[in-house]
C-alpha positions in Angstrom: -34.6 -85.9 194.2 -36.2 -89.0 192.6 -33.5 -89.2 189.8 -30.6 -88.8 192.4 -32.0 -91.6 194.8 -32.6 -94.0 191.9 -29.0 -93.5 190.8 -28.1 -94.1 194.5 -30.2 -97.5 194.3 -28.5 -98.3 191.2 -25.2 -97.8 192.9 -26.2 -99.7 195.9 -27.3 -102.7 194.2 -24.1 -102.9 191.9 -21.7 -102.7 194.8 -23.6 -104.7 197.5 -25.8 -107.9 197.8 -29.4 -106.4 198.5 -31.7 -109.2 199.2 -34.9 -107.1 200.5 -36.7 -103.7 200.1 -35.7 -103.2 203.9 -32.0 -103.6 203.3 -32.4 -101.2 200.4 -34.1 -98.7 202.6 -31.7 -99.1 205.4 -28.6 -98.4 202.9 -30.7 -95.3 201.4 -31.1 -94.0 204.9 -27.5 -94.4 205.7 -26.8 -92.3 202.5 -29.0 -89.6 203.7 -32.4 -90.4 201.7 -35.4 -90.3 203.7 -37.6 -93.0 202.2 -40.3 -95.3 203.1 -40.7 -99.0 202.1 -43.5 -97.6 199.7 -41.0 -95.4 197.9 -38.4 -98.2 197.8 -41.0 -100.3 196.4 -41.9 -97.7 193.7 -38.3 -97.3 192.7 -37.7 -101.0 192.3 -40.9 -101.1 189.9 -39.9 -97.9 187.9 -36.3 -99.2 187.5 -37.5 -102.5 186.6 -35.1 -104.3 189.1 -35.3 -108.0 189.0 -34.2 -110.7 191.5 -31.3 -113.1 190.6 -29.9 -116.1 192.4 -26.8 -115.7 194.7 -24.1 -118.3 195.3 -25.8 -119.3 198.4 -29.0 -120.1 197.0 -30.7 -116.8 197.8 -31.7 -114.0 195.6 -30.5 -110.2 195.3 -31.7 -107.3 193.4 -30.0 -106.5 190.2 -30.4 -104.2 187.1 -31.6 -106.2 184.1 -29.1 -106.4 181.3 -29.1 -107.7 177.9 -28.5 -111.6 178.1 -26.9 -113.6 175.5 -29.8 -115.9 173.9 -28.3 -119.0 174.9 -27.9 -117.9 178.6 -31.6 -116.5 178.3 -33.0 -120.2 177.6 -31.1 -121.9 180.3 -32.0 -119.0 182.8 -35.6 -119.2 181.6 -35.6 -123.1 182.3 -34.1 -122.7 185.6 -36.4 -120.2 186.8 -39.5 -122.1 185.5 -38.4 -125.1 187.5 -37.3 -123.4 190.5 -40.0 -120.8 191.0 -43.3 -121.9 189.3 -46.1 -123.1 191.6 -48.8 -123.4 188.8 -49.6 -122.3 185.2 -53.4 -121.8 184.2 -55.0 -120.4 181.1 -58.2 -118.9 179.6 -58.8 -117.5 176.2 -55.7 -115.4 175.2 -54.2 -115.3 178.9 -51.8 -117.3 180.6 -51.3 -116.9 184.4 -48.3 -118.3 186.0 -48.0 -118.3 190.0 -44.5 -118.1 191.3 -43.1 -118.4 195.0 -43.3 -114.9 196.3 -40.8 -112.5 195.1 -39.8 -114.2 191.8 -42.5 -113.1 189.3 -40.7 -110.0 188.0 -37.4 -112.1 187.5 -39.2 -114.6 185.4 -41.6 -112.1 183.7 -38.3 -110.2 182.4 -36.8 -113.3 181.1 -40.0 -114.2 179.3 -40.2 -110.5 177.7 -36.8 -111.1 176.4 -37.5 -114.6 174.8 -38.9 -112.9 171.8 -41.5 -115.6 171.6 -43.8 -113.9 168.9 -47.0 -115.1 170.6 -46.4 -113.4 173.8 -47.3 -109.8 173.3 -46.6 -108.9 176.8 -46.4 -109.9 180.5 -47.6 -108.1 183.7 -45.8 -109.1 186.9 -46.9 -108.7 190.5 -44.9 -110.2 193.4 -46.0 -113.9 192.9 -48.1 -113.8 189.6 -47.5 -113.2 186.1 -50.0 -112.6 183.2 -48.9 -113.4 179.8 -51.2 -111.9 176.9 -51.0 -114.2 173.9 -51.9 -113.4 170.4 -53.5 -114.9 168.6 -55.6 -117.0 171.2 -54.9 -120.3 169.4 -51.3 -119.8 170.2 -51.9 -120.3 173.9 -51.4 -124.1 173.5 -47.9 -123.6 171.5 -46.6 -121.3 174.5 -47.9 -123.8 177.2 -46.2 -126.4 175.5 -42.9 -124.6 175.2 -43.1 -123.9 179.0 -44.1 -127.7 179.7 -41.0 -128.7 177.7 -38.8 -126.4 179.7 -40.2 -127.6 183.1 -39.0 -131.2 181.9 
């Protein structure tokens, strides 16, 4: 059932603009799936769905795909500028606060930047934790982000 539901989620978000979990739950109900908001939230997380900008300055769910490196850098710059509220660090960690609903998209792009110092990211709704190795490289990563923030 879960696999069929997640295949339907993929179909829905590729054919329609889905902005919220509630929109997705409604579409799944129309397709015959009895889901709760918690189930939809888990599916989104398990499938690694991200939010991407739409033409009308809103966001919609999408499936992460391979991004050309040049586009990746532009996207990282844009997401940093549009979504970051604050950046703090301690030891080998950097914590980025974003506007709600944008941490996953930014973390997905950061995961694909191939910055050797970033060994992983953990994203919530509005917070990203970057794990940096070695801890001395935190300054390097912060400088890169500061440069991109312009």
